[in-house]
C-alpha positions, 0 to 999 in steps of 0.5 A: 275821781280816783285818789292815790295815796302818795305818802311814803313810809320813812321806815321803809328801807331802813334795816334795823341791826338786831345783831348789833343791838343784841351784841351791845346788850350783851356787852352792857350786861357783861360790863355790869356783871364785871363791875359787880364781880369786882366787889365779890370774890369766891375762894377756890374751894367755893366755901368763902365769899369775900365782899370788898365794896358792895355798900348798895347790895344785899348779900345772900349766901347759901352754904358759904362763909361771908367775909365783909372786907369793906362795905355791904348793905346787909348780909344773910347766910344760910349754913355759913358764918359772917365775919364783919371786918368792914362796914355793914349798914343794915342787918346781919343774919346767919342761920346755922352759922356764927357772926363774928364782928372784928375789932373796927367792924361796924354793924348798923342794923340788927344781929340775928343768929339762929343755930349759932353765936354772935361774938364781938372781938372788941369790948364796945362793938361799933353798933347803932343804938337801939338795935337788937341782938337775937341769938338762938344757939341750937341745931347748928350742925343740922342746919349746916348739913342741910345747907351743903346737902338740901336733899338730906332733909327729904332722905335722912341717913339711917344711923344709931343716933337716928334710931335713938331719936325715933325711940325718944320721939315715940316715948315723948308723943306717947306721954303727951298723948296720954296726958292730953287724953287724960286732961280732956278726953271729951275733946279728943273723943269728939275729934276722933269722931269727926275724923271717922264721920267726915275725914275728907271734909276735915282734911280739905278745910285744914289744907285750905286753912293751913295755906291761908295761915301761911299766906297771911303771915307772908302778907303781914310781913310784907305790908303791915308795920313791924309790931302788927306783923309780929302779932300776926306771926305769933298768933299763926305760930300758936295756932299751928303749934297747938293745932298740930299737937291736938290733931296729932293726938287725935290722929294717933288715937283714930289710927290706933283704934282702927288697928285694934278693931282689925287685929286685936280681940275685943277683950284686949282693946284699950285706949292706952294701947290704941295710943301706943299703936298710933304713936308708933305708926305715925312716928314710922311714917314720919321717918320714911325718906321723902314720904315724911313730907306728905305725912307732915302735910297730912298732919298739919291739914288734919290738925287745922281742920279739927281746930276749925271744925271744933264747935260744929258738934251737931253737924257731926252726929250720926242720924 
């Protein structure tokens, strides 16, 4: 017996209007953007962003001044000012800029300013109780310049001010290095020995540890409560800061000794001269455009590696 399939496909012969669907999608997307654009307006010089009514939107601006006329959920600017004339329900933050709360303006969250100031025109600004104001007034011009020209961070312009800063940094790191080697000569000597015996291992451990610390901080901010993420961030900052100082001193001493052995007679070699040579060399490397990024990563990797291998003294001894 032969069976014949007599079922019919109801979709056969139906042509799907892909072009119409695409045009409809573009129309809907354009409508959404037009509605959103009605709440935002950019000045002719593209340096001022005016917010009319964006109470459900977080506003992020780079190198622009933000003026909140009516409402916004939150505002963050990098390299620009924030002027609150209307109502901001959440936090207002400015990096490399100022925050101005006009009379009648409302800020419901925290006010955070790094590289600028916070100023309220009314004697009793409209703020929710219990909200904090964090203000660090430093590096305002540097942060503004970086926002308008990000490549300037990788390729700093040479000037007399730049040269004077490098001389001051050389003097600063020489004093720090001299003080640390005087206070704890054994720890610095062991760190230099570890670098000489197995520098690749130290750099590899430090490079991995550096990214583990960074990822841990990001994860803590995303998933942990505020007080726990603050503790994790503080611990990471202390580890990176102290590790960087100790690691840089060890690297400066190590490089200085290598240069002394190759170019100086044995009678004129000294730890003080080795420190000075190392400080000058690393300061020059950190001043070269684009190369300073790789140099800084090298310093952090070596520093964290020296911290993580600090207690394994027996493994670094020569047989």
